[in-house]
C-alpha angles and dihedrals in degrees: 000000000000121000117235089243091059103038147310120338124215122245105229107178147359120254122225092265093049101260118137115246118213127216088258090054101254121144113231120188113224095018126124132196106275093038122109126220117216128216090264092052095256115146118231103204119234132197094286094054115096136176112271115253096222136054089223094060111128094027104048114079093213099081125033099167111046088122091062122094117238094250090057092044090058091046090050091051092051094047092045090057097043103042098071089049094048090052087060093046094252116136121177117228090232137014112208124216115284118253110221117188116227125240117278094029103110107116098177126050137166118207140156136231119210141169116226123173088347095305122117111226125188127183145065129324117275117254110277093353143084093234121105128244108223102230119232097157139001121190090187099060123083108257092240090059095043089052088069096055098088095039089051091051089055093044097048100038096086090050096054120094119196110294093001122127138208120202118226125198118178125186122184110220132177090261099045140288119327106212125196120186120192126202095013116132113220099177100129134065096241091054092048091048091050092052090047092053090049091052091048096044092051096037095236117183092217140352117203134177126217119206142144091299094050132255122338125185109229102176127018112182093163139354107273098234135175128187116243117179092339092309124114110233122192106217119223115228113284091008120162115257128172109264096242134024092226092050090051090050090052092050093047093047091053094046092046091050091052096046091046114162097352110147099201122039134179112210108197120195085014100169113187094338110284090152104011095065098048090046091048089071088082107005141057107245133200107199123192134183138152093227102096099195092048096049091046090052089052092048093050093046092050092049093050091051095043092239122160098246127136109197120204127190101218139148101231093190093060098027110026121181103272128230088256093050091051093052095092098053128098092201141008127213115197124185109168127176122264093286091065123221114273098166095045093044091053090055092048090049090056093047130088095231104142099214136028126191106201120194120190141175093194119058092195098056089038090058090052092051092043089056089059093049092049091048087053092057104270123133122215103232107170137003129196118201110211118196102183093145092075117210089009129110088230110111130179131196148191120215133192118217123183135177 
């Protein structure tokens, strides 16, 4: 391989944060395996280097990898999931094909609106900075969400003082957009009327405000519902929802395939029922989560549909399901937040549950928890990399453990 002093050097892999790594172990932003880096640092694009899809690429912090071809994005997702496991000596028996979400599929986004030097800016944070990228396009967002960007700029402008900010969370539901605005004072009739007109004009399902006292629904034109396993679930304000519908479907398909014909299932960190409701078609499910509004939404949806789901409001970090409590289940589904679930994983590792479907949004903490399961006698059979945050370094996964 050529030395940088003599000529171009090949880019041989992608690092965890999306930088290209050269054969002489230098990290080059914007480089892709197959590229070459010249003596002056210029990148000579290779076959895996494509034109970015968005004018904000390179400044917006939302997408780090728009210059990477799809084949390399799927390879990155697979390697990102496997590398932390390999370092611990854990190798799955099979790696399933990567699911990569298409452009325009993101159904939930969190942005900010600010006023700086008199100008209203609305968008995502800049890469590696606290400044805001003023959004003119976004190939990641669902078109129905992006259609609200300019109307929101007009709506929020009069409420923004210099250097103030309003948080914006939009969730696309089956009945319309669920909009949550943070740090917006609606304490006068003209403001309330203006927000009501906005909700009506843009056919929002719900408009809520978040302030020091929590979240308050201001306008509810329709219940913001999503279908989970054939059951209509009314989402509470600010509820967690998988970023894309196709990504959720990929996760559910993998989990359902692992659980198979199990008759009794524990769904831990269940949220509003992403896995509990599909599995309840054929199994009795005990679903637990510390998020009270989410677990109540699941409980109400299951009751309306006549599904066999027992919902429990429970902090699984402080009070995990014990080895004894897990004894009666044929399968466990666990989907913790990014920090993983050390305490709950230790109890599962001591249990006799025959199969575990582990879902994770953090390959590093997953590897740590997987090490405990393997030490407890489980074998990692299959793993599914899920790249629903397209053009991002964020990768999710589903894993199958069996005794």
